[in-house]
N, C-alpha and C positions, 0 to 999 in steps of 0.2 A: 372420315369415315371408313368401316373395311367394309366391303359388299357384301350381300348376303349370296347362300347358293343353293339351287333346288336340291332335294332332299329326293333324287330319281324322279320318280310321277306320281310323287304325293301331294306336289301341290303344296308343301310345307316349303320352307326357306327360313336356313340357319346357319349360324355366323361358323366361318371355317375354321374356327377350334372348337370343338366340345371340349365343357370342362368335365372331366371324371372327380364320381362323387364316392368311387369306391374308398376314401379316406375319410370319410364322413361320418363320426361315429366310430373310428378307429386311430389313427392320427392325430386325427385332426378333432376336438371335442366342438360340443355344437357352439361356444361361441366364434370360436378360432374358424368353423365352417362358416357360419353368418358373415363373417368379415370376409374370405375367400370369396363367396356369391357375391357380397353385395362388389367387390372390388372389379369381377368377370361382369357382372350388369353394368356397372357405370361404365365400362370399357366398349360398353355395345354385344357384350354374348349375350347369347339366349340358348344355348342348346348344352342342356344339362343330361349327363349320362351315368345313370345306376343299374342296379340289380336287387330283385328283391333277397338274394343272398347275402349280399354287403351290409354288417360285415361277420357271419358266422363263425369263421376260421378263431375270432376271437375268444379268447376265454371268459364266461360271463355275457357274450352276446348269444342272441339267440337267431341273428338274422333280420334284416327289415330296418337295422338304425340309421342307413344310408338315407332310403326312403323317407324315415318318420323325419329326421333332419330336414332335409329337403321341405315336407310338407309344412312342417312350420314355420318355415323360410317363408317359402309363397303365403301361409295365411298372415303370418307378421306384416310382408311387404306389399299385401294384395296387387300383386303381380301374374298371377296366374297366366292372365291371356296371353301374356308377353315372353312367357317363357316355354320352349321345347323340349320336355320331360322326356326321355327314351328310358326306358327298363326293360328285366329281364322275367322271365320262367323258365324253370327246371332245377334250379341248384337251391332253393329254399329248404331248411331240413325238414321245414312242414309240410313240403310241395315240390315233391323232386317227381321229375319227368316229365313226358308232353303228352300223357293221354288226355282224352277230350273234358273229364271231371276234372283235373287237377291243372291245365290252363285256368279252365272258368274259377276255381275256386281259389287259386294263387291271384288272378288279377283281380278280383273283389278285394283279395286281403291288399293288394298295393294301392289301388285305389285309396281303399280305407287310411291307410299311412300316409298316402301322398297328399291324404283331404282333398280329394279333387272328383270331378266327375267323368273325366278322360285321361287314357294317358295317350300322348300325341307318336312315337314310334316306342313299339312291344316286339323283344327281340324273342325268338327262343334262343335262352343262353347258350345251353350244349344240346348237338341234335341228339338225338335216342333214332339209334338206326332204329329199333324192337320194334318202335311204332309208326304205321305205314304215314305217310306222308298226308294221303287224304283225311285219316284221322286229325292230325295236326293242323292242319287248313282249313278243314269245314271249323273246329275248334276257335282259330284264331278270326275265321268268317265270320261267325256271329258274335262275337266281340264287338267286330267294326261295324254289322247292320244296327248290333242293339247301342253305335252310338259312345262304348266304352272306350273304344280304340280308336284313333282317326286311321293309323298307317303301322304294315307288319315288317319285320326285317328279321333275317335271322344271322347269329352267331356262332361260331367253331362247328362248320359244318361243311361236310367234302364237296367238289365241285358237281355229282351225281347226284345226289341227295337235294342240291339244290335246286339242281335241273327238272328233276323229278319233280320236285314242288310245282314253279315253274309252269311247268307243261301243265300239271293237273290244275292249276288255277286258272289258266285262259283254255282248258277245253270246257270245264266247265263254269265257269263265268264268277270264280268267287273270289276275292282279295286276295292280292297278291304279294308278294314280299320285293320291298320299294328301295331296300339296303341290307349290304353285308357287313356283319363287324368282323375283321382276320385280325389274326397277331400277324405283325407286320410295321416294321421301320427299317435303321436301314443297317443293322445288324443279323436280323431277323426277316429275307425278302422270301426266302422258299416256300412257303406256306402259303403266300398269297401268287405272289409272282407265276403264274403260268394258268392251268388249267380252271383251277377258280377264280383268279381275275377276267381269261376268258369269258367264262360265263355270266358275270356279271356286269363285263362290257357291253354284248352283246343283246342282255335283257334290260341295259339300262339303269344297273342298278346303281345307287350310291355306296363309295365303301369309306366306314368309320371307324380305322384300324384303332384298336387299344396295343398297350404296353405301346405308344408311339414314341417312347422315350427310353426304351427296352432299360423299364422299372429304374430310371433313374441315369441308367450308366449315361446316354448320351447327351447329359448335361454338363459332362469335363468335370463332374468333381471328383471322380473315381479314376486315380491315377495312381501307377505303381508306389509301392508303398505309405499311401495315404488311407486314413482309417475312417470311415464315412458313419454317421449315429444316423442309421436307417432302418427298419423292420426287412427292408427289401435289399440291404448291402451285396447278399453271400450271392444272389441269383443277378444286380445287377455287376458284381465283380469279374463275375466268372469270363466276362469278356474279355478281359485282359489277358485272358492267357489265350487270346487265340490272334493268329497275325491278323485275320481281317479286324477284330476288332481296336487293334491297336491302327491298322491301318485308317478305319473312319476317325479315328480320334484327330490323328496328323492332319487330317483332309480338313476336319470342322474346324481345328485349331486354326487354321491356314487364312480358310476362307473366314472364320469369326474376327478375325482379325485387320484382314483388307476392308471387312466390311463395318466395322466398327459395332459387332452383334455379340452376343451371347452365344454359345457354343448350342444350347439349346434351340435358341430363334433357327439357327439353319439347320439343325436337324430336322425340325417342325414342318420350314418351309420346303425341304425336300420331299416330304414324304408327301406334303399336299399339293406338290405338284406331277406327281407320279397319276398315268392315269385312273381313271373313275373316282382317285380318293376326294370327297368333299368335304370332311372334317375329321382330322386327327384328334384322339382323345386323352387327353393329359390333364392329370390331376397337381393338384397343389393341397398342399397342408399347412401353409403358411401364408399370408399378400406380400410376402417379401417373396415368394417364387412365383408369382403371378407375372409381374411384368417381361421376362422373359419368355414365357408361353405366350403371351399376346403377341409380343413382337413378331412370333413366327406367323402369326395368321395376317400380319401384313409385307411380311416381305416375299420381295420376288428375287429368286434366285437367277442368272447369266444362265444360257447351254452351257456354256463352259463352267461358269459353277458346278452343275447339276450335272453332268461329265466327270468331272472329279470325282465327285463322291458316287455317284454308278461306278466307276474303278476301284476306287477303294474299295467299295460293300460287296462286290462281285461275289457271288457264291463261292467258297472254295471249293 
């Protein structure tokens, strides 16, 4: 059985692969979503990541579809106490921003859709530099004090704003971020590695990276001349145009062959081995996509394999 990992200083323990909920209510309908969630849970997975805005970008959707699907699954399976639910605030069309009033209203709406009385990990989805960190932290602290949120975290935030938030929490004794969710993978290392990771490392924060497979590019299905049926194909395919992307694929292919593993598993294993990373996020729109993701949670790369991937993925 794959060991659980501590989520920063929260006391929460999570499976080393978070299941991304962005596809639920989008490319995976409710039946498919339930099947994916069942498969993940049966394999020992307990960490589901969503956001109140998923999937407002789809024509006919309003936002909150993913939370609603997850809530129905939790109710149908009766397993709320066994699952760590992470969701986010700031991007829902009806609840934009990080004002104190909006955070409170958005959290209540998320709780209703999830059909639960608490959120395990609540992220600020995109930082709003125009809103003082004091207002944001105070609003989140109030949710923690009311028992509606167990732990708080930040996604898409600068090192400076993250440090400012942590300093305020510690100085005033308010709830403190325990995790950060950066855009981070083998072909996108620049955003996180550096100042942001330094802050996270000093503060003992857990990193839970999104786009862990670069919108599918790091599954290996994107090749020169290949056509991939995916709404994210254009974004993923652009990595083939860079020398770095091609180098990374070559290195992943070689290690995957030698280890008898899937390319996606190797890419996730590299990410899971990076400093501060506790659980990369990856999504599956069908149960057929799950095994490679789950295998990545248990795969341990050697120092030599990690070094090969480090060299191939070095920022240009």
